[in-house]
C-alpha positions as CSV (number, residue, x, y, z in Angstrom):
1,M,-15.6,40.9,6.6
2,K,-16.2,37.2,5.1
3,P,-13.1,34.5,5.8
4,V,-11.2,34.6,2.9
5,L,-9.5,31.5,1.6
6,Q,-6.1,31.1,2.1
7,P,-3.2,29.8,0.6
8,A,-3.1,26.8,2.2
9,D,-6.9,26.1,1.1
10,F,-5.8,26.6,-2.9
11,G,-2.9,23.8,-1.5
12,R,-5.5,20.9,-0.5
13,A,-8.0,21.7,-2.8
14,A,-5.5,21.7,-6.2
15,Q,-4.1,18.1,-4.3
16,S,-7.3,16.8,-4.0
17,L,-8.2,17.3,-7.9
18,G,-4.8,16.5,-9.8
19,C,-4.7,19.6,-10.9
20,S,-2.2,23.0,-10.0
21,I,-3.8,25.8,-8.1
22,A,-3.3,28.1,-11.0
23,A,-6.3,26.1,-12.8
24,I,-7.8,26.9,-10.0
25,R,-8.0,30.6,-9.7
26,A,-8.5,31.0,-13.6
27,V,-11.9,29.2,-12.9
28,A,-12.5,31.7,-10.1
29,E,-11.0,34.2,-11.9
30,V,-13.8,34.1,-14.9
31,E,-16.8,32.9,-12.4
32,S,-16.5,35.8,-10.2
33,D,-13.4,37.9,-10.9
34,G,-11.6,35.8,-8.1
35,G,-14.1,36.3,-5.1
36,G,-16.9,34.7,-3.1
37,F,-18.5,38.5,-1.9
38,L,-19.4,41.2,-3.0
39,K,-18.1,44.4,-0.5
40,G,-16.2,41.0,1.5
41,K,-19.8,40.8,2.9
42,I,-22.2,39.9,-0.1
43,L,-22.3,36.0,-1.2
44,V,-21.9,36.6,-5.2
45,T,-25.0,35.7,-7.8
46,R,-26.5,35.4,-10.5
47,F,-30.6,35.0,-10.9
48,E,-31.3,32.7,-13.8
49,G,-34.1,33.7,-15.3
50,H,-34.5,30.4,-18.0
51,I,-33.5,28.3,-14.9
52,F,-36.5,29.7,-13.4
53,R,-38.4,29.7,-16.5
54,Q,-37.9,25.7,-16.3
55,K,-38.5,25.4,-12.8
56,T,-41.5,26.6,-12.4
57,D,-42.9,26.0,-15.8
58,G,-43.5,29.1,-17.7
59,R,-46.5,30.0,-15.5
60,F,-44.8,34.0,-14.7
61,D,-43.9,35.1,-18.1
62,K,-46.1,37.4,-18.8
63,S,-46.7,38.6,-14.9
64,H,-42.8,38.8,-14.7
65,P,-40.6,38.6,-17.8
66,T,-38.0,40.3,-16.3
67,L,-38.5,37.1,-14.1
68,S,-38.8,34.2,-16.1
69,H,-37.8,33.8,-20.0
70,R,-36.2,32.3,-22.5
71,Y,-32.6,31.8,-22.4
72,M,-30.2,34.7,-23.3
73,E,-27.0,35.3,-24.2
74,D,-26.5,38.8,-22.9
75,C,-29.4,39.2,-21.0
76,P,-30.3,42.3,-20.1
77,Y,-31.9,42.0,-16.7
78,N,-28.3,40.6,-14.8
79,K,-26.8,43.7,-13.4
80,G,-24.8,42.5,-10.6
81,T,-25.2,41.1,-7.5
82,L,-27.0,43.3,-5.6
83,S,-29.6,43.5,-8.6
84,D,-29.6,39.4,-8.8
85,L,-31.0,39.5,-5.4
86,R,-33.1,41.5,-5.3
87,R,-34.7,39.5,-8.2
88,L,-33.8,37.0,-6.4
89,E,-36.5,37.8,-3.8
90,L,-39.2,38.8,-6.0
91,A,-38.6,35.1,-7.3
92,R,-39.2,34.0,-3.7
93,Q,-41.9,35.9,-3.2
94,L,-43.6,33.8,-6.3
95,A,-42.3,30.9,-5.6
96,G,-40.8,29.4,-3.0
97,D,-37.7,28.1,-2.3
98,V,-37.3,26.9,-5.4
99,A,-36.1,30.4,-6.2
100,F,-32.9,29.3,-4.4
101,E,-32.3,26.8,-7.1
102,C,-32.2,29.3,-10.3
103,A,-29.8,31.4,-9.0
104,S,-25.3,30.5,-9.0
105,Y,-23.5,31.9,-6.2
106,G,-20.0,32.1,-5.1
107,M,-16.2,32.7,-6.5
108,F,-17.1,29.1,-8.5
109,Q,-20.8,30.1,-8.9
110,I,-22.6,27.2,-8.8
111,M,-26.1,26.9,-9.5
112,G,-28.8,26.4,-6.7
113,F,-30.5,22.9,-7.8
114,H,-27.0,21.0,-7.6
115,Y,-27.5,21.1,-4.4
116,A,-28.2,17.4,-3.5
117,L,-24.8,16.5,-5.3
118,L,-22.7,19.1,-2.5
119,G,-24.6,16.7,-0.1
120,Y,-27.2,19.5,0.9
121,K,-31.1,19.1,1.7
122,S,-32.1,21.9,-0.8
123,A,-30.5,25.1,-2.5
124,Y,-31.5,27.5,0.3
125,E,-29.2,25.0,3.4
126,M,-26.8,25.3,0.2
127,V,-27.0,29.2,0.2
128,Q,-26.6,29.7,3.6
129,A,-23.5,27.1,3.7
130,F,-22.0,29.8,0.8
131,N,-22.9,32.5,3.0
132,Q,-20.0,31.4,5.5
133,S,-16.8,31.2,3.8
134,E,-15.0,30.9,0.4
135,S,-13.5,27.8,1.8
136,V,-17.1,26.2,2.0
137,Q,-17.5,27.3,-1.5
138,L,-13.4,25.9,-2.5
139,D,-15.0,22.7,-0.7
140,A,-18.5,22.7,-2.7
141,F,-16.5,23.2,-6.0
142,V,-14.0,20.0,-5.2
143,L,-17.2,18.1,-4.5
144,F,-19.1,19.8,-8.1
145,I,-15.8,18.9,-10.3
146,R,-15.5,15.3,-9.0
147,G,-19.2,14.1,-9.3
148,Q,-19.9,15.9,-12.5
149,G,-16.2,14.2,-13.4
150,L,-14.7,17.0,-14.5
151,A,-10.7,17.3,-12.9
152,D,-9.3,15.8,-16.0
153,E,-10.1,19.0,-17.9
154,L,-9.1,20.9,-14.9
155,Q,-5.6,18.5,-14.9
156,D,-4.7,18.3,-18.8
157,L,-6.6,22.0,-19.1
158,R,-8.8,21.5,-22.3
159,F,-10.8,24.6,-21.2
160,A,-12.7,24.3,-23.7
161,D,-14.3,21.1,-23.1
162,F,-14.2,22.3,-18.8
163,A,-16.5,25.5,-20.2
164,Y,-18.4,23.6,-22.4
165,R,-20.0,21.2,-19.0
166,Y,-19.8,23.4,-16.7
167,N,-21.2,26.6,-18.8
168,G,-23.1,25.4,-20.8
169,A,-23.1,25.0,-24.7
170,N,-23.1,28.5,-25.8
171,Y,-19.0,28.8,-23.4
172,R,-18.5,30.8,-27.0
173,A,-19.9,32.9,-27.3
174,N,-18.6,35.2,-23.8
175,R,-15.3,33.3,-25.1
176,Y,-15.4,31.7,-21.4
177,D,-13.0,29.2,-22.4
178,I,-9.8,32.2,-23.9
179,K,-10.7,33.6,-20.4
180,M,-9.9,31.4,-18.4
181,L,-6.8,30.0,-20.7
182,N,-5.7,33.3,-19.9
183,A,-6.1,33.7,-16.2
184,Y,-4.6,30.7,-15.7
185,G,-1.7,31.8,-17.9
186,Y,-1.2,35.2,-15.9
187,Y,-1.7,32.8,-12.2
188,L,1.5,30.7,-13.1
189,P,4.1,31.6,-12.6
190,N,3.0,32.8,-9.5
191,P,-0.4,31.2,-8.3
192,L,-0.9,33.3,-4.9
193,T,-0.4,36.3,-6.5
194,P,-3.9,38.5,-5.0
195,N,-6.3,38.7,-7.9
196,R,-5.1,41.5,-10.5
197,Y,-5.3,40.3,-13.4
198,K,-7.9,42.2,-15.8
199,L,-10.2,39.9,-17.8
200,I,-10.1,40.9,-21.2
């Protein structure tokens, strides 16, 4: 089992960002159901075919349409971490390590192409680090929020503004802002309660 976050970890991150623990946990719940590892050992991963298409100039659109395709709001090829890890491995065989830039990872589902912002030399190095523990993932989230100037949105609980920049312009299609607000309401009374919230 990989090391999981402790109460002190959440408190440290919240203090660093000047926001509540509940706000951070709300983001984690919506992004990954609140956990960085599937079954406690497999890094939560989502492969994004439209990003792979961008990174490879569409040269695999015809030969591998389930890996390289236009953006779809509800992509039928995303079927969970295990399936997406297989897609990621196939993409790596086709295009090399650039494939690691085309997936999001961990508790906060940060895209691999943000590796430099987080202080890594490559997306592969970022993935290796994220594989160590949820604490590493939380530290990366803090760096990401600072680097993108998103702390104010979390401090002020402006989840629509946050989701627009964190999840993209199509955030409403998946109701990210509503889900974050609902998750925040769940964690507010007891920010360190176990992950029990069922997303609507």
